[in-house]
DSSP file (Angstrom, degrees, kcal/mol; ACC not computed):
  #  RESIDUE AA STRUCTURE BP1 BP2  ACC     N-H-->O    O-->H-N    N-H-->O    O-->H-N    TCO  KAPPA ALPHA  PHI   PSI    X-CA   Y-CA   Z-CA
    1    1 A L     >        0   0    0      0, 0.0     4,-2.8     0, 0.0     5,-0.2   0.000 360.0 360.0 360.0 -43.2   78.9   86.8 -158.8
    2    2 A N  H  >  +     0   0    0      1,-0.2     4,-2.7     2,-0.2     5,-0.2   0.896 360.0  49.7 -61.8 -40.5   76.0   84.6 -159.8
    3    3 A Q  H  > S+     0   0    0      2,-0.2     4,-2.5     1,-0.2    -1,-0.2   0.913 110.7  49.2 -67.6 -39.8   75.4   83.8 -156.2
    4    4 A E  H  > S+     0   0    0      1,-0.2     4,-2.5     2,-0.2    -2,-0.2   0.909 112.2  49.1 -63.6 -41.6   75.5   87.4 -155.3
    5    5 A Q  H  X S+     0   0    0     -4,-2.8     4,-2.9     2,-0.2    -2,-0.2   0.884 110.4  50.6 -66.6 -38.4   73.0   88.1 -158.1
    6    6 A E  H  X S+     0   0    0     -4,-2.7     4,-3.2     2,-0.2    -2,-0.2   0.897 111.0  48.7 -65.5 -40.5   70.8   85.3 -156.9
    7    7 A E  H  X S+     0   0    0     -4,-2.5     4,-3.4     2,-0.2    -2,-0.2   0.905 111.9  48.8 -66.3 -39.8   70.9   86.7 -153.4
    8    8 A I  H  X S+     0   0    0     -4,-2.5     4,-3.3     2,-0.2    -2,-0.2   0.939 114.7  45.1 -64.8 -44.7   70.1   90.1 -154.7
    9    9 A E  H  X S+     0   0    0     -4,-2.9     4,-3.2     2,-0.2    -2,-0.2   0.907 114.2  49.2 -63.3 -40.8   67.2   88.7 -156.8
   10   10 A K  H  X S+     0   0    0     -4,-3.2     4,-2.7     2,-0.2    -2,-0.2   0.934 114.3  45.3 -62.3 -45.6   66.1   86.6 -153.8
   11   11 A K  H  X S+     0   0    0     -4,-3.4     4,-2.8     2,-0.2    -2,-0.2   0.912 113.6  49.9 -63.9 -42.4   66.3   89.7 -151.6
   12   12 A L  H  X S+     0   0    0     -4,-3.3     4,-2.9     2,-0.2    -2,-0.2   0.917 111.4  48.7 -62.2 -44.2   64.5   91.7 -154.3
   13   13 A N  H  X S+     0   0    0     -4,-3.2     4,-3.1     2,-0.2    -2,-0.2   0.905 111.5  49.8 -62.0 -42.3   61.8   89.0 -154.5
   14   14 A Q  H  X S+     0   0    0     -4,-2.7     4,-3.1     2,-0.2    -2,-0.2   0.923 112.3  47.4 -63.0 -42.7   61.5   89.0 -150.8
   15   15 A E  H  X S+     0   0    0     -4,-2.8     4,-3.2     2,-0.2    -2,-0.2   0.909 113.3  47.7 -65.1 -41.1   61.1   92.8 -150.8
   16   16 A Q  H  X S+     0   0    0     -4,-2.9     4,-3.0     2,-0.2    -2,-0.2   0.911 113.2  48.5 -64.5 -40.1   58.6   92.6 -153.6
   17   17 A E  H  X S+     0   0    0     -4,-3.1     4,-2.8     2,-0.2    -2,-0.2   0.916 113.2  47.9 -62.7 -42.4   56.8   89.9 -151.6
   18   18 A E  H  X S+     0   0    0     -4,-3.1     4,-3.0     2,-0.2    -2,-0.2   0.906 111.9  49.3 -64.1 -42.8   57.0   92.1 -148.6
   19   19 A I  H  X S+     0   0    0     -4,-3.2     4,-3.1     2,-0.2    -2,-0.2   0.910 111.4  49.7 -62.4 -42.7   55.7   95.1 -150.6
   20   20 A K  H  X S+     0   0    0     -4,-3.0     4,-3.1     2,-0.2    -2,-0.2   0.941 112.3  47.1 -59.6 -47.7   52.9   92.9 -151.9
   21   21 A K  H  X S+     0   0    0     -4,-2.8     4,-3.4     1,-0.2    -2,-0.2   0.919 113.7  48.3 -60.4 -43.4   52.0   91.8 -148.4
   22   22 A N  H  X S+     0   0    0     -4,-3.0     4,-3.8     2,-0.2    -1,-0.2   0.910 112.0  48.9 -63.4 -41.2   52.2   95.4 -147.2
   23   23 A M  H  X S+     0   0    0     -4,-3.1     4,-3.1     2,-0.2    -2,-0.2   0.924 113.9  46.2 -63.7 -42.7   50.0   96.6 -150.1
   24   24 A I  H  X S+     0   0    0     -4,-3.1     4,-2.8     2,-0.2    -2,-0.2   0.933 115.8  46.2 -62.8 -44.9   47.5   93.8 -149.4
   25   25 A A  H  X S+     0   0    0     -4,-3.4     4,-3.1     2,-0.2    -2,-0.2   0.928 113.8  48.3 -62.7 -45.1   47.6   94.7 -145.7
   26   26 A R  H  X S+     0   0    0     -4,-3.8     4,-3.4     1,-0.2    -2,-0.2   0.917 112.3  49.4 -61.1 -42.0   47.3   98.4 -146.5
   27   27 A K  H  X S+     0   0    0     -4,-3.1     4,-3.1     2,-0.2    -1,-0.2   0.919 112.2  47.8 -63.0 -41.6   44.4   97.6 -148.8
   28   28 A A  H  X S+     0   0    0     -4,-2.8     4,-2.8     2,-0.2    -2,-0.2   0.916 113.5  48.0 -63.1 -42.7   42.8   95.5 -146.1
   29   29 A V  H  X S+     0   0    0     -4,-3.1     4,-3.2     2,-0.2    -2,-0.2   0.930 113.3  47.7 -63.4 -44.8   43.3   98.3 -143.5
   30   30 A E  H  X S+     0   0    0     -4,-3.4     4,-3.3     2,-0.2    -2,-0.2   0.921 113.1  48.2 -61.7 -43.5   41.9  100.9 -146.0
   31   31 A E  H  X S+     0   0    0     -4,-3.1     4,-3.1     2,-0.2    -2,-0.2   0.919 113.4  47.4 -62.1 -42.4   38.9   98.7 -146.7
   32   32 A E  H  X S+     0   0    0     -4,-2.8     4,-3.0     2,-0.2    -2,-0.2   0.921 113.6  47.9 -63.3 -43.7   38.4   98.2 -142.9
   33   33 A A  H  X S+     0   0    0     -4,-3.2     4,-2.8     2,-0.2    -2,-0.2   0.925 113.5  47.4 -62.6 -43.9   38.8  101.9 -142.4
   34   34 A H  H  X S+     0   0    0     -4,-3.3     4,-2.8     2,-0.2    -2,-0.2   0.918 112.4  49.9 -61.8 -43.1   36.3  102.6 -145.2
   35   35 A K  H  X S+     0   0    0     -4,-3.1     4,-3.2     2,-0.2    -2,-0.2   0.915 111.3  48.8 -61.8 -43.0   34.0   99.9 -143.7
   36   36 A Q  H  X S+     0   0    0     -4,-3.0     4,-3.2     2,-0.2    -2,-0.2   0.904 110.6  50.6 -64.0 -40.7   34.2  101.6 -140.3
   37   37 A V  H  X S+     0   0    0     -4,-2.8     4,-2.6     2,-0.2    -2,-0.2   0.935 113.2  46.0 -61.3 -44.6   33.5  105.0 -141.8
   38   38 A Q  H  X S+     0   0    0     -4,-2.8     4,-2.8     2,-0.2    -2,-0.2   0.918 113.2  49.8 -63.0 -42.7   30.5  103.5 -143.6
   39   39 A D  H  X S+     0   0    0     -4,-3.2     4,-3.0     2,-0.2    -2,-0.2   0.927 111.7  48.0 -61.0 -44.3   29.4  101.8 -140.3
   40   40 A Q  H  X S+     0   0    0     -4,-3.2     4,-3.0     2,-0.2    -2,-0.2   0.906 112.2  49.5 -62.4 -41.2   29.8  105.1 -138.4
   41   41 A E  H  X S+     0   0    0     -4,-2.6     4,-2.8     2,-0.2    -2,-0.2   0.910 112.0  48.4 -63.2 -42.0   27.8  106.9 -141.1
   42   42 A E  H  X S+     0   0    0     -4,-2.8     4,-2.8     2,-0.2    -2,-0.2   0.910 112.3  48.8 -63.5 -42.9   25.1  104.1 -140.8
   43   43 A I  H  X S+     0   0    0     -4,-3.0     4,-2.7     2,-0.2    -2,-0.2   0.933 112.3  48.5 -62.1 -45.6   25.1  104.5 -137.0
   44   44 A R  H  X S+     0   0    0     -4,-3.0     4,-2.8     2,-0.2    -2,-0.2   0.928 112.8  47.8 -59.2 -46.6   24.9  108.3 -137.4
   45   45 A K  H  X S+     0   0    0     -4,-2.8     4,-3.0     1,-0.2    -1,-0.2   0.910 112.3  49.6 -62.1 -41.7   22.0  108.0 -139.9
   46   46 A N  H  X S+     0   0    0     -4,-2.8     4,-3.0     2,-0.2    -2,-0.2   0.906 111.4  48.9 -63.4 -41.0   20.2  105.4 -137.6
   47   47 A K  H  X S+     0   0    0     -4,-2.7     4,-3.1     2,-0.2    -2,-0.2   0.932 113.6  46.4 -63.0 -45.4   20.6  107.8 -134.6
   48   48 A E  H  X S+     0   0    0     -4,-2.8     4,-3.0     2,-0.2    -2,-0.2   0.922 114.2  48.1 -62.0 -43.9   19.3  110.7 -136.7
   49   49 A S  H  X S+     0   0    0     -4,-3.0     4,-2.7     2,-0.2    -2,-0.2   0.920 113.8  46.7 -62.2 -44.3   16.4  108.5 -137.9
   50   50 A K  H  X S+     0   0    0     -4,-3.0     4,-2.8     2,-0.2    -2,-0.2   0.921 113.7  48.3 -63.7 -44.0   15.7  107.3 -134.4
   51   51 A K  H  X S+     0   0    0     -4,-3.1     4,-2.5     2,-0.2    -2,-0.2   0.921 113.1  47.8 -61.8 -45.0   15.8  110.9 -133.0
   52   52 A K  H  X S+     0   0    0     -4,-3.0     4,-2.5     2,-0.2    -2,-0.2   0.908 112.4  49.3 -62.3 -42.5   13.6  112.1 -135.8
   53   53 A K  H  X S+     0   0    0     -4,-2.7     4,-2.8     2,-0.2    -2,-0.2   0.914 111.3  49.2 -63.3 -42.9   11.1  109.3 -135.2
   54   54 A E  H  X S+     0   0    0     -4,-2.8     4,-2.6     2,-0.2    -2,-0.2   0.900 111.1  49.9 -63.2 -40.8   11.1  110.0 -131.4
   55   55 A E  H  X S+     0   0    0     -4,-2.5     4,-2.8     2,-0.2    -2,-0.2   0.912 112.1  47.6 -63.4 -42.3   10.5  113.7 -132.1
   56   56 A E  H  X S+     0   0    0     -4,-2.5     4,-2.7     2,-0.2    -2,-0.2   0.911 112.3  49.3 -64.6 -41.8    7.6  112.8 -134.4
   57   57 A E  H  X S+     0   0    0     -4,-2.8     4,-2.8     2,-0.2    -2,-0.2   0.906 111.8  49.1 -62.3 -40.9    6.2  110.4 -131.8
   58   58 A K  H  X S+     0   0    0     -4,-2.6     4,-3.0     2,-0.2    -2,-0.2   0.923 111.3  49.3 -64.4 -43.9    6.5  113.2 -129.2
   59   59 A K  H  X S+     0   0    0     -4,-2.8     4,-2.9     2,-0.2    -2,-0.2   0.924 112.5  48.1 -58.8 -44.2    4.8  115.6 -131.5
   60   60 A E  H  X S+     0   0    0     -4,-2.7     4,-2.9     2,-0.2    -2,-0.2   0.909 112.3  48.4 -64.2 -42.5    2.0  113.1 -132.1
   61   61 A E  H  X S+     0   0    0     -4,-2.8     4,-2.9     2,-0.2    -2,-0.2   0.917 112.5  48.9 -62.6 -42.8    1.7  112.4 -128.4
   62   62 A D  H  X S+     0   0    0     -4,-3.0     4,-2.9     2,-0.2    -2,-0.2   0.923 112.0  48.8 -61.3 -43.9    1.5  116.2 -127.7
   63   63 A R  H  X S+     0   0    0     -4,-2.9     4,-2.6     2,-0.2    -2,-0.2   0.933 113.4  46.3 -61.2 -46.7   -1.1  116.6 -130.5
   64   64 A K  H  X S+     0   0    0     -4,-2.9     4,-2.9     2,-0.2    -2,-0.2   0.910 112.8  50.5 -62.3 -41.6   -3.2  113.7 -129.0
   65   65 A R  H  X S+     0   0    0     -4,-2.9     4,-3.2     2,-0.2    -2,-0.2   0.916 111.2  48.5 -62.8 -43.3   -2.8  115.1 -125.5
   66   66 A Q  H  X S+     0   0    0     -4,-2.9     4,-2.9     2,-0.2    -1,-0.2   0.913 112.4  48.3 -63.4 -41.7   -3.9  118.6 -126.7
   67   67 A I  H  X S+     0   0    0     -4,-2.6     4,-3.1     2,-0.2    -2,-0.2   0.933 113.4  47.6 -62.5 -44.8   -6.9  117.0 -128.5
   68   68 A E  H  X S+     0   0    0     -4,-2.9     4,-3.2     2,-0.2    -2,-0.2   0.918 112.8  48.4 -62.4 -43.9   -7.7  115.0 -125.3
   69   69 A E  H  X S+     0   0    0     -4,-3.2     4,-2.9     2,-0.2    -1,-0.2   0.917 113.1  47.8 -62.3 -42.1   -7.4  118.1 -123.1
   70   70 A A  H  X S+     0   0    0     -4,-2.9     4,-3.0     2,-0.2    -2,-0.2   0.927 113.8  47.3 -63.4 -44.1   -9.6  120.1 -125.6
   71   71 A N  H  X S+     0   0    0     -4,-3.1     4,-3.3     2,-0.2    -2,-0.2   0.912 113.2  48.4 -63.0 -42.2  -12.1  117.3 -125.6
   72   72 A N  H  X S+     0   0    0     -4,-3.2     4,-3.1     2,-0.2    -2,-0.2   0.914 112.8  48.1 -64.2 -41.4  -12.0  117.1 -121.8
   73   73 A S  H  X S+     0   0    0     -4,-2.9     4,-2.8     2,-0.2    -2,-0.2   0.931 114.1  46.4 -62.7 -45.1  -12.4  120.8 -121.6
   74   74 A K  H  X S+     0   0    0     -4,-3.0     4,-2.9     2,-0.2    -2,-0.2   0.919 113.5  49.0 -62.9 -43.3  -15.3  120.7 -124.0
   75   75 A L  H  X S+     0   0    0     -4,-3.3     4,-2.8     2,-0.2    -2,-0.2   0.919 111.4  49.6 -61.4 -43.5  -16.8  117.8 -122.1
   76   76 A Y  H  X S+     0   0    0     -4,-3.1     4,-2.6     2,-0.2    -2,-0.2   0.923 112.2  47.6 -61.0 -44.6  -16.4  119.7 -118.8
   77   77 A Q  H  X S+     0   0    0     -4,-2.8     4,-2.7     2,-0.2    -2,-0.2   0.907 112.2  49.7 -63.2 -41.0  -18.1  122.7 -120.4
   78   78 A E  H  X S+     0   0    0     -4,-2.9     4,-2.8     2,-0.2    -2,-0.2   0.903 111.3  49.3 -64.7 -39.9  -20.9  120.6 -121.7
   79   79 A Q  H  X S+     0   0    0     -4,-2.8     4,-2.6     2,-0.2    -2,-0.2   0.907 111.7  48.6 -65.3 -40.2  -21.4  119.0 -118.3
   80   80 A E  H  X S+     0   0    0     -4,-2.6     4,-2.8     2,-0.2    -2,-0.2   0.920 112.1  49.3 -63.0 -42.3  -21.4  122.4 -116.7
   81   81 A E  H  X S+     0   0    0     -4,-2.7     4,-2.8     2,-0.2    -2,-0.2   0.910 111.0  49.6 -62.6 -42.7  -24.0  123.5 -119.3
   82   82 A L  H  X S+     0   0    0     -4,-2.8     4,-2.8     2,-0.2    -1,-0.2   0.920 111.1  49.6 -61.4 -43.0  -26.1  120.4 -118.6
   83   83 A E  H  X S+     0   0    0     -4,-2.6     4,-2.6     2,-0.2    -2,-0.2   0.924 111.8  47.8 -62.3 -44.7  -25.9  121.1 -114.9
   84   84 A K  H  X S+     0   0    0     -4,-2.8     4,-3.1     1,-0.2    -2,-0.2   0.916 112.4  49.9 -61.0 -42.5  -27.0  124.8 -115.5
   85   85 A N  H  X S+     0   0    0     -4,-2.8     4,-3.3     2,-0.2    -2,-0.2   0.898 109.9  50.7 -63.3 -40.1  -29.8  123.5 -117.8
   86   86 A K  H  X S+     0   0    0     -4,-2.8     4,-2.9     2,-0.2    -2,-0.2   0.939 112.8  45.9 -60.8 -46.4  -30.9  121.1 -115.1
   87   87 A I  H  X S+     0   0    0     -4,-2.6     4,-2.6     2,-0.2    -2,-0.2   0.932 115.3  46.6 -62.5 -45.5  -30.9  123.8 -112.5
   88   88 A A  H  X S+     0   0    0     -4,-3.1     4,-2.8     2,-0.2    -2,-0.2   0.924 113.1  49.3 -62.2 -44.1  -32.8  126.2 -114.8
   89   89 A R  H  X S+     0   0    0     -4,-3.3     4,-3.0     1,-0.2    -2,-0.2   0.915 111.3  49.6 -60.8 -43.3  -35.3  123.4 -115.8
   90   90 A K  H  X S+     0   0    0     -4,-2.9     4,-2.9     2,-0.2    -1,-0.2   0.918 111.3  49.0 -62.3 -42.9  -35.8  122.6 -112.1
   91   91 A A  H  X S+     0   0    0     -4,-2.6     4,-2.8     2,-0.2    -2,-0.2   0.920 112.5  47.9 -61.9 -43.7  -36.4  126.3 -111.4
   92   92 A V  H  X S+     0   0    0     -4,-2.8     4,-3.0     2,-0.2    -2,-0.2   0.921 113.0  48.3 -63.1 -43.8  -38.8  126.6 -114.3
   93   93 A E  H  X S+     0   0    0     -4,-3.0     4,-2.8     2,-0.2    -2,-0.2   0.911 112.6  48.4 -63.3 -41.5  -40.7  123.5 -113.1
   94   94 A E  H  X S+     0   0    0     -4,-2.9     4,-2.7     2,-0.2    -2,-0.2   0.920 113.1  47.8 -64.1 -42.5  -40.8  124.8 -109.6
   95   95 A E  H  X S+     0   0    0     -4,-2.8     4,-2.8     2,-0.2    -2,-0.2   0.918 112.7  48.6 -63.5 -43.2  -42.1  128.1 -110.9
   96   96 A A  H  X S+     0   0    0     -4,-3.0     4,-2.6     2,-0.2    -2,-0.2   0.923 112.5  48.6 -62.1 -43.5  -44.7  126.4 -113.0
   97   97 A H  H  X S+     0   0    0     -4,-2.8     4,-2.7     2,-0.2    -2,-0.2   0.916 111.7  49.7 -61.4 -43.4  -45.8  124.2 -110.1
   98   98 A K  H  X S+     0   0    0     -4,-2.7     4,-3.2     2,-0.2    -2,-0.2   0.912 110.7  49.8 -62.3 -43.2  -46.0  127.4 -107.9
   99   99 A Q  H  X S+     0   0    0     -4,-2.8     4,-3.1     2,-0.2    -2,-0.2   0.905 110.2  50.4 -63.0 -40.8  -48.1  129.1 -110.6
  100  100 A V  H  X S+     0   0    0     -4,-2.6     4,-2.5     2,-0.2    -2,-0.2   0.931 112.9  46.5 -61.3 -44.4  -50.4  126.0 -110.8
  101  101 A Q  H  X S+     0   0    0     -4,-2.7     4,-2.8     2,-0.2    -2,-0.2   0.924 112.5  49.8 -63.2 -43.7  -50.7  126.1 -107.0
  102  102 A D  H  X S+     0   0    0     -4,-3.2     4,-3.0     2,-0.2    -2,-0.2   0.929 111.7  48.3 -60.4 -44.9  -51.4  129.9 -107.1
  103  103 A Q  H  X S+     0   0    0     -4,-3.1     4,-2.8     2,-0.2    -1,-0.2   0.900 111.9  49.8 -61.1 -41.0  -54.0  129.4 -109.8
  104  104 A E  H  X S+     0   0    0     -4,-2.5     4,-2.7     2,-0.2    -1,-0.2   0.912 111.7  48.4 -63.5 -42.4  -55.6  126.6 -107.7
  105  105 A E  H  X S+     0   0    0     -4,-2.8     4,-2.9     2,-0.2    -2,-0.2   0.922 112.1  48.8 -62.9 -45.2  -55.6  128.9 -104.7
  106  106 A I  H  X S+     0   0    0     -4,-3.0     4,-2.7     2,-0.2    -2,-0.2   0.920 112.0  49.4 -60.4 -44.1  -57.1  131.7 -106.7
  107  107 A R  H  X S+     0   0    0     -4,-2.8     4,-2.8     2,-0.2    -2,-0.2   0.930 112.6  47.0 -60.8 -46.1  -59.8  129.3 -108.0
  108  108 A K  H  X S+     0   0    0     -4,-2.7     4,-3.2     1,-0.2    -2,-0.2   0.916 112.2  50.3 -62.4 -42.6  -60.6  128.1 -104.5
  109  109 A N  H  X S+     0   0    0     -4,-2.9     4,-3.0     2,-0.2    -2,-0.2   0.916 111.6  48.3 -62.4 -41.9  -60.8  131.6 -103.2
  110  110 A K  H  X S+     0   0    0     -4,-2.7     4,-3.1     2,-0.2    -2,-0.2   0.935 113.9  46.5 -61.6 -45.9  -63.1  132.6 -106.0
  111  111 A E  H  X S+     0   0    0     -4,-2.8     4,-3.0     2,-0.2    -2,-0.2   0.923 114.2  47.8 -61.9 -43.8  -65.3  129.6 -105.4
  112  112 A S  H  X S+     0   0    0     -4,-3.2     4,-2.8     2,-0.2    -2,-0.2   0.923 113.6  47.1 -63.4 -44.1  -65.3  130.3 -101.7
  113  113 A K  H  X S+     0   0    0     -4,-3.0     4,-2.9     2,-0.2    -2,-0.2   0.915 113.9  48.2 -63.1 -43.4  -66.1  133.9 -102.2
  114  114 A K  H  X S+     0   0    0     -4,-3.1     4,-2.7     2,-0.2    -2,-0.2   0.919 113.0  47.8 -62.7 -44.1  -68.9  133.0 -104.7
  115  115 A K  H  X S+     0   0    0     -4,-3.0     4,-2.7     2,-0.2    -2,-0.2   0.915 112.9  48.4 -63.0 -42.8  -70.3  130.4 -102.2
  116  116 A K  H  X S+     0   0    0     -4,-2.8     4,-3.0     2,-0.2    -2,-0.2   0.917 112.0  49.2 -63.5 -43.3  -70.1  133.0  -99.4
  117  117 A E  H  X S+     0   0    0     -4,-2.9     4,-2.6     2,-0.2    -2,-0.2   0.903 111.7  49.3 -62.5 -40.7  -71.9  135.6 -101.5
  118  118 A E  H  X S+     0   0    0     -4,-2.7     4,-2.7     2,-0.2    -2,-0.2   0.920 112.6  47.2 -63.8 -43.0  -74.5  133.1 -102.5
  119  119 A E  H  X S+     0   0    0     -4,-2.7     4,-2.8     2,-0.2    -2,-0.2   0.914 112.7  49.3 -64.6 -41.6  -75.0  132.1  -98.8
  120  120 A E  H  X S+     0   0    0     -4,-3.0     4,-2.9     2,-0.2    -2,-0.2   0.908 111.8  49.1 -62.6 -40.5  -75.2  135.9  -97.8
  121  121 A K  H  X S+     0   0    0     -4,-2.6     4,-3.2     2,-0.2    -2,-0.2   0.916 111.7  48.7 -64.2 -43.1  -77.7  136.5 -100.6
  122  122 A K  H  X S+     0   0    0     -4,-2.7     4,-3.0     2,-0.2    -2,-0.2   0.929 112.7  48.5 -60.4 -44.0  -79.8  133.5  -99.4
  123  123 A E  H  X S+     0   0    0     -4,-2.8     4,-2.9     2,-0.2    -2,-0.2   0.917 113.0  47.3 -63.1 -42.7  -79.6  134.8  -95.9
  124  124 A E  H  X S+     0   0    0     -4,-2.9     4,-3.2     2,-0.2    -2,-0.2   0.916 112.7  49.4 -62.9 -43.3  -80.6  138.3  -97.1
  125  125 A D  H  X S+     0   0    0     -4,-3.2     4,-3.0     2,-0.2    -2,-0.2   0.921 112.3  48.3 -60.5 -43.2  -83.5  136.8  -99.1
  126  126 A R  H  X S+     0   0    0     -4,-3.0     4,-2.8     2,-0.2    -2,-0.2   0.933 113.9  45.9 -62.6 -46.1  -84.6  134.8  -96.0
  127  127 A K  H  X S+     0   0    0     -4,-2.9     4,-3.3     2,-0.2    -2,-0.2   0.919 113.7  49.6 -63.1 -42.9  -84.4  137.9  -93.8
  128  128 A R  H  X S+     0   0    0     -4,-3.2     4,-3.4     2,-0.2     5,-0.2   0.922 111.9  48.1 -61.4 -44.3  -86.2  140.0  -96.4
  129  129 A Q  H  X S+     0   0    0     -4,-3.0     4,-3.2     2,-0.2    -1,-0.2   0.917 113.7  47.3 -62.2 -42.0  -88.9  137.3  -96.7
  130  130 A I  H  X S+     0   0    0     -4,-2.8     4,-3.4     2,-0.2    -2,-0.2   0.942 114.4  46.8 -62.7 -45.2  -89.2  137.2  -92.9
  131  131 A E  H  X S+     0   0    0     -4,-3.3     4,-3.6     2,-0.2    -2,-0.2   0.910 113.9  47.9 -62.0 -42.4  -89.4  141.0  -92.8
  132  132 A E  H  X S+     0   0    0     -4,-3.4     4,-3.0     2,-0.2    -1,-0.2   0.920 113.5  47.6 -63.1 -42.7  -91.9  141.0  -95.6
  133  133 A A  H  X S+     0   0    0     -4,-3.2     4,-2.8    -5,-0.2    -2,-0.2   0.931 114.7  46.2 -63.4 -43.4  -93.9  138.3  -93.8
  134  134 A N  H  X S+     0   0    0     -4,-3.4     4,-3.5     2,-0.2    -2,-0.2   0.929 113.9  48.3 -63.3 -44.9  -93.7  140.3  -90.5
  135  135 A N  H  X S+     0   0    0     -4,-3.6     4,-3.1     2,-0.2    -2,-0.2   0.912 112.8  48.6 -61.4 -41.1  -94.6  143.5  -92.3
  136  136 A S  H  X S+     0   0    0     -4,-3.0     4,-2.6     2,-0.2    -2,-0.2   0.930 114.5  45.0 -63.4 -45.4  -97.5  141.8  -94.0
  137  137 A K  H  X S+     0   0    0     -4,-2.8     4,-2.8     2,-0.2    -2,-0.2   0.917 114.3  49.4 -64.0 -43.0  -98.6  140.3  -90.6
  138  138 A L  H  X S+     0   0    0     -4,-3.5     4,-3.0     2,-0.2    -2,-0.2   0.914 111.5  49.3 -62.4 -43.0  -98.1  143.7  -88.9
  139  139 A N  H  X S+     0   0    0     -4,-3.1     4,-3.0     2,-0.2    -2,-0.2   0.918 111.6  48.8 -62.2 -42.7 -100.1  145.4  -91.7
  140  140 A Q  H  X S+     0   0    0     -4,-2.6     4,-2.9     2,-0.2    -2,-0.2   0.920 112.7  48.1 -62.9 -42.2 -102.9  142.9  -91.3
  141  141 A E  H  X S+     0   0    0     -4,-2.8     4,-3.1     2,-0.2    -2,-0.2   0.911 112.6  48.5 -65.7 -40.1 -102.9  143.4  -87.5
  142  142 A Q  H  X S+     0   0    0     -4,-3.0     4,-3.3     2,-0.2    -2,-0.2   0.919 112.7  48.0 -65.5 -41.0 -102.9  147.2  -88.0
  143  143 A E  H  X S+     0   0    0     -4,-3.0     4,-3.0     2,-0.2    -2,-0.2   0.918 112.1  50.0 -62.2 -41.5 -105.8  146.8  -90.4
  144  144 A E  H  X S+     0   0    0     -4,-2.9     4,-2.8    -5,-0.2    -2,-0.2   0.921 112.2  47.3 -62.2 -43.6 -107.5  144.6  -87.9
  145  145 A L  H  X S+     0   0    0     -4,-3.1     4,-3.2     2,-0.2    -2,-0.2   0.927 112.0  50.4 -62.2 -44.2 -106.9  147.1  -85.2
  146  146 A E  H  X S+     0   0    0     -4,-3.3     4,-2.9     2,-0.2    -2,-0.2   0.922 111.8  47.6 -59.6 -44.2 -108.2  149.9  -87.4
  147  147 A K  H  X S+     0   0    0     -4,-3.0     4,-3.3     1,-0.2    -1,-0.2   0.923 112.5  49.5 -62.8 -42.7 -111.3  147.8  -88.2
  148  148 A N  H  X S+     0   0    0     -4,-2.8     4,-3.4     2,-0.2    -2,-0.2   0.913 110.7  50.2 -62.8 -41.2 -111.8  147.1  -84.5
  149  149 A K  H  X S+     0   0    0     -4,-3.2     4,-3.0     2,-0.2     5,-0.2   0.948 114.0  44.7 -59.9 -47.3 -111.4  150.9  -83.8
  150  150 A I  H  X S+     0   0    0     -4,-2.9     4,-2.6     1,-0.2    -2,-0.2   0.923 115.4  47.4 -63.3 -43.6 -113.9  151.7  -86.4
  151  151 A A  H  X S+     0   0    0     -4,-3.3     4,-2.2     2,-0.2    -1,-0.2   0.906 112.8  49.3 -65.3 -41.1 -116.2  148.9  -85.2
  152  152 A R  H  X S+     0   0    0     -4,-3.4     4,-2.6     2,-0.2    -2,-0.2   0.922 111.8  48.9 -63.2 -44.6 -115.8  150.1  -81.6
  153  153 A K  H  < S+     0   0    0     -4,-3.0    -2,-0.2     1,-0.2    -1,-0.2   0.918 111.0  50.0 -60.5 -43.7 -116.5  153.6  -82.5
  154  154 A A  H  < S+     0   0    0     -4,-2.6    -1,-0.2     1,-0.2    -2,-0.2   0.884 111.4  49.1 -63.5 -37.8 -119.6  152.5  -84.4
  155  155 A V  H  <        0   0    0     -4,-2.2    -2,-0.2     1,-0.3    -1,-0.2   0.888 360.0 360.0 -69.6 -39.6 -120.7  150.5  -81.4
  156  156 A E     <        0   0    0     -4,-2.6    -1,-0.3    -5,-0.1    -2,-0.2   0.494 360.0 360.0 -73.1 360.0 -120.2  153.5  -79.0
């Protein structure tokens, strides 16, 4: 009976030992499962964080690209405006140059006309003086003829 009781106790102890081992094993499994759940949660959070960071980086890149495109567009518009201004300035300079040339031409024409008028006046004065001299000489000759006629008549 004692031996039977010892065996039962031994068996009971073994079962308790087995139960202890199982409980320890179950606890280890539960801890491992909990650790895996935490690891999975950490992985999920890291993925979300990485995804969020990538989205923010993409937004920032898009923003920078838009700013660059806007700047390039503005630069292009400014270059076009500069080109238009250059063309306009060149046209204004050409027009100013043309006006200067026209004024110079007008001045030369006025001078030429004045010079021609002065030469014509000199020529007219010269012709008038010659005509006056001729008329004076003709008058003297006519007077001389008249005197001769009178003298001839007196002689006859």
